[in-house]
C-alpha positions in Angstrom: 38.3 -6.6 -28.5 36.5 -9.8 -29.5 33.1 -8.9 -28.1 31.8 -7.3 -31.3 32.6 -10.4 -33.3 30.3 -12.7 -31.2 26.9 -13.2 -32.7 25.0 -13.4 -29.5 25.2 -11.4 -26.3 24.8 -14.5 -24.1 28.1 -16.1 -23.1 26.6 -19.6 -22.8 28.4 -22.4 -20.9 28.9 -24.4 -24.2 30.8 -21.5 -25.8 33.1 -21.1 -22.8 33.7 -24.9 -22.5 34.4 -25.3 -26.3 36.5 -22.1 -26.8 38.4 -21.7 -23.5 41.0 -24.1 -22.1 40.6 -25.0 -18.5 36.8 -24.2 -18.4 34.6 -26.9 -16.9 30.8 -26.8 -16.6 31.2 -25.6 -13.0 33.6 -22.8 -14.1 31.2 -21.7 -16.8 28.2 -21.6 -14.4 30.2 -19.6 -11.9 31.1 -17.0 -14.6 27.5 -16.9 -15.9 26.2 -16.3 -12.4 28.5 -13.2 -12.2 28.2 -12.0 -15.8 25.3 -13.5 -17.9 26.3 -11.7 -21.1 29.5 -10.9 -23.0 28.7 -7.2 -22.7 28.4 -7.3 -18.9 31.7 -9.1 -18.7 33.4 -6.8 -21.1 32.1 -3.8 -19.2 33.5 -5.2 -15.9 36.9 -5.7 -17.6 36.8 -2.1 -19.0 36.3 -0.7 -15.5 39.8 -2.0 -14.6 41.3 0.6 -16.9 43.7 -1.6 -18.8 45.2 -3.2 -15.7 45.8 -6.5 -17.5 46.9 -8.3 -14.4 43.7 -7.3 -12.5 41.6 -8.1 -15.6 43.2 -11.6 -15.9 42.5 -12.3 -12.3 39.1 -10.7 -11.9 36.9 -13.8 -12.3 39.0 -15.8 -9.9 38.7 -13.1 -7.2 35.0 -12.4 -7.8 34.1 -16.1 -7.8 36.0 -16.8 -4.5 38.3 -19.2 -6.5 35.4 -21.1 -8.2 37.2 -20.0 -11.4 40.8 -21.0 -11.4 43.5 -18.5 -12.2 44.3 -20.2 -15.5 40.6 -20.2 -16.5 40.2 -16.6 -15.4 43.1 -15.5 -17.6 41.9 -17.7 -20.6 38.3 -16.2 -20.4 39.8 -12.7 -20.3 41.8 -13.5 -23.4 38.8 -14.9 -25.2 36.6 -11.8 -24.4 39.2 -9.1 -24.7 41.5 -10.6 -27.2 45.1 -11.6 -27.1 46.5 -8.2 -28.2 46.2 -6.4 -24.9 
């Protein structure tokens, strides 16, 4: 899991826009409104008990499609890592 490697707990829209393909300012704000910290987002992913499909789609569903499916998957991969 990548969470422990990040220096700050705050996700920050600039981090998401720079590090995650398909993330616009609007997408970043939508995610930050739901989960203001990396830890809060990681906890939400962990509650899905390893259901990768649900984890990849979580932000899209919770944001009422303000976060695209591709961006939702890419953010999950940034936070959780690609080795799921």
